[in-house]
N, C-alpha and C positions, 0 to 999 in steps of 0.2 A: 592632190588628186582625190576625188571622192569615189566611193564604191557605188556601183550601179544599184538602183533601188531594189531590184530583185535579189541581189546578193548581199544585202545589208546584214551585218552581224549585230545582234541586239545584245548589249551587255548591260545587265542590271545588277543591282546590289542586293538581290534577294538571296536569302539563305534558307536552307531547309529547316523547317520548324523542329526544335529539339523537344525532348520529353520534359525537360525541366526549364522553367523560366530562367532567364539570364541572371536574375537576382538570387536564385537559389543555387549556390555552388557548393560542392562537397569540400569541406575543410577538414584537415587532420584534427584529431581530438586535442583539445587544450589540456593543460595540466589540471586545471580546475575540473573539467569534465571527467577526466580520468579518475581524479580523487573522489568525485561524486559517485561514479560507477563502482569504485572499490568500496566506498562506504555503504552503498546500497547492498552490495553483495555480502559484506560482513555483518550488517545489521539484521539480515533476515533471520539468522539463528537467534539473535538477541530478542527479536520480537516474538519469536516462537516461545522462547524461555519465559519472557514477560507474561505472555498470555497463559502459559501453563501455571506459572506462579500465582497469577491473579485468580485462576479457576480454583486452584488448591486453597487459596485464602477464602474464597466464597464457600467452598464445601466445609472448611473448618468453622467459619462463622455460623453456618447452618447447624453444624453439630453442636456448637456451644449453645445456640439458641434452644435446640431441642433439649439439651441437658438442663438448661435453666428452667424451661417449662416443667420438666419432670421434677426437678428439685422444688419448684414453687408448689406444684401439686402435692408433693409429699409433705411439705411444711404446712400447707393449709389443712391437709387431712389429719396431721398430728395435732394441730391446734384446735380442731373442731371437737366439741364435746359429743359424746355418744360413741356408737360402735365405729370401729375402724373401717374406713372406706377403701383401704389399700389391700 
């Protein structure tokens, strides 16, 4: 028996659109992903320390260069004949 044309029930396979495409599913974090996150968290302080150490080394190099220039100036002044320039 067929339904009357005015009372036909239309069944389609349409689904409501979701916010995420079906290829993007939420997966639980893997062990490797958890280790990467932990490593990133722990390395932040190390990077800060490395930058601080690098800046300290730069300042120390500048101080040594300044001392070298002053020593060179004093040696040249002592070696020069005539009145003392220092």
